[in-house]
C-alpha positions as CSV (number, residue, x, y, z in Angstrom):
1,M,46.9,54.0,14.2
2,I,48.7,50.5,13.6
3,A,47.8,48.3,16.7
4,D,48.8,44.5,17.7
5,L,46.6,41.8,16.1
6,T,44.4,40.5,18.5
7,L,41.7,37.8,17.9
8,E,38.5,40.3,18.2
9,R,40.2,42.8,15.9
10,A,40.9,39.5,13.2
11,L,37.4,38.4,13.3
12,Y,35.8,41.7,13.1
13,I,38.0,42.7,10.0
14,A,37.6,38.9,8.8
15,N,33.4,39.1,8.8
16,N,33.7,42.3,7.0
17,M,36.1,42.3,5.0
18,V,35.8,43.5,0.8
19,Q,34.7,41.0,-1.4
20,D,37.9,41.2,-3.6
21,D,40.2,40.2,-0.1
22,F,37.0,37.7,0.9
23,D,37.5,35.3,-2.8
24,E,41.2,35.8,-2.9
25,I,41.2,34.6,0.4
26,M,38.6,31.6,0.4
27,A,40.5,30.7,-2.9
28,T,43.9,29.9,-1.2
29,H,42.6,28.8,2.6
30,W,42.6,25.3,3.6
31,L,39.1,25.6,5.0
32,D,35.4,27.5,4.0
33,T,35.3,29.4,7.5
34,I,36.3,32.8,8.1
35,D,36.7,32.5,11.6
36,G,39.6,29.7,11.3
37,F,41.0,32.1,8.4
38,A,41.1,35.3,11.6
39,E,42.7,32.8,13.9
40,Q,45.2,31.9,11.3
41,C,45.8,35.3,11.0
42,V,46.8,35.6,14.6
43,M,48.7,32.9,15.5
44,A,50.7,33.3,11.9
45,N,54.9,33.3,12.5
46,G,56.0,36.7,11.2
47,L,55.3,39.9,11.6
48,N,51.4,40.9,12.1
49,M,49.3,44.0,12.6
50,C,46.1,45.3,12.3
51,C,45.0,49.3,11.4
52,L,42.4,51.2,13.8
53,A,40.5,54.0,11.9
54,D,40.6,57.2,14.2
55,D,37.2,55.5,15.9
56,G,39.1,52.5,17.3
57,E,37.2,50.6,14.8
58,P,39.7,48.0,13.1
59,V,40.3,48.5,9.2
60,A,43.0,45.9,8.1
61,M,45.1,43.5,9.1
62,G,48.7,42.1,7.6
63,G,51.8,41.2,8.0
64,I,54.8,39.0,6.6
65,A,54.2,35.1,7.4
66,L,57.4,33.2,7.9
67,L,55.9,29.9,6.1
68,Q,59.7,29.1,5.6
69,P,63.5,29.7,6.2
70,K,64.5,33.4,5.5
71,V,61.3,33.9,2.8
72,G,58.5,36.1,3.7
73,T,54.9,35.8,2.5
74,A,53.4,39.4,2.9
75,W,49.7,39.8,3.5
76,M,46.9,42.2,4.1
77,V,43.1,42.3,3.9
78,G,40.6,45.1,4.9
79,T,37.2,46.3,5.2
80,S,35.3,49.6,3.2
81,R,37.2,51.6,5.8
82,M,40.3,50.4,4.8
83,I,40.8,53.5,2.1
84,E,40.6,55.9,5.4
85,K,43.9,54.5,6.6
86,R,45.5,54.1,2.9
87,I,48.6,56.1,3.6
88,E,49.3,54.7,7.3
89,V,48.8,51.0,6.2
90,T,51.3,51.6,3.1
91,R,54.0,53.0,4.9
92,F,53.9,50.3,7.9
93,A,53.8,47.6,5.0
94,K,56.7,49.5,3.2
95,Q,59.0,49.8,6.2
96,A,57.8,46.1,7.3
97,I,59.2,44.9,4.0
98,H,62.2,46.8,4.1
99,K,63.4,46.3,7.4
100,S,63.0,42.7,7.3
101,L,65.2,42.4,4.2
102,E,67.9,44.5,5.5
103,N,67.9,42.8,9.0
104,G,68.7,39.6,7.3
105,V,65.2,38.3,8.9
106,I,64.5,37.3,5.4
107,H,66.1,37.3,1.8
108,R,62.7,37.4,0.1
109,V,59.5,38.9,0.1
110,N,56.4,37.1,-1.7
111,A,52.9,38.2,-2.2
112,F,50.0,36.0,-3.7
113,A,47.4,38.4,-5.7
114,S,44.7,37.1,-7.4
115,A,44.8,37.4,-11.3
116,L,41.2,39.3,-11.0
117,H,42.2,41.8,-7.8
118,L,43.1,44.3,-10.2
119,R,43.5,47.1,-7.0
120,T,46.3,45.0,-5.3
121,H,48.8,44.6,-8.1
122,P,49.6,48.6,-8.4
123,W,49.9,48.8,-4.4
124,L,52.3,45.7,-4.5
125,R,54.3,47.1,-6.9
126,A,54.3,50.9,-4.9
127,L,55.4,48.4,-2.3
128,G,58.4,47.6,-3.9
129,L,57.6,44.1,-5.2
130,T,58.1,43.1,-8.8
131,E,55.6,40.8,-10.7
132,E,57.1,37.5,-11.2
133,T,55.0,35.0,-12.5
134,L,51.5,34.1,-13.4
135,L,50.0,30.8,-11.7
136,R,47.8,29.3,-13.5
137,K,44.8,27.6,-11.7
138,W,46.8,28.3,-8.4
139,G,43.7,28.6,-6.2
140,K,41.5,26.0,-5.0
141,N,38.8,26.1,-7.7
142,G,40.8,27.0,-10.2
143,E,41.6,30.8,-9.9
144,D,44.4,32.4,-11.5
145,F,47.0,34.2,-8.9
146,I,50.1,36.4,-10.0
147,I,53.2,36.1,-7.3
148,F,54.8,39.3,-6.9
149,A,58.8,39.7,-4.8
150,K,61.4,41.6,-3.6
151,V,64.7,40.1,-3.5
152,V,68.2,41.2,-1.9
């Protein structure tokens, strides 16, 4: 079930996210604290959501952050249980990207993925994003990232 992203839910997901997501977030987050990341997710300007498992446990959070005019940055992290809701999460992400681009809120959506976070790359392509370029040493510890985007 897609639900509002509350601080309690964000903290739970952030403290239980899969290792690849944790590594990717820590490479780009100003602080080295999970609680600070969770707070930023809830307060982000734009669209955000939480996906709950059938038993009510938060398993994923994501959205489209508006960090500059007309450009959205898609983001998503999850726990090991996110796989249970992969269809629902994917459907939500596709619709959010499509609606945001279609209604003129944005004309470009970006997603930044660690070059080592290989399971994410096919999923971003399935959402309709295209790989644009390698961002060498884009992470704070020299990690390489890839930018994916969809433009209208």
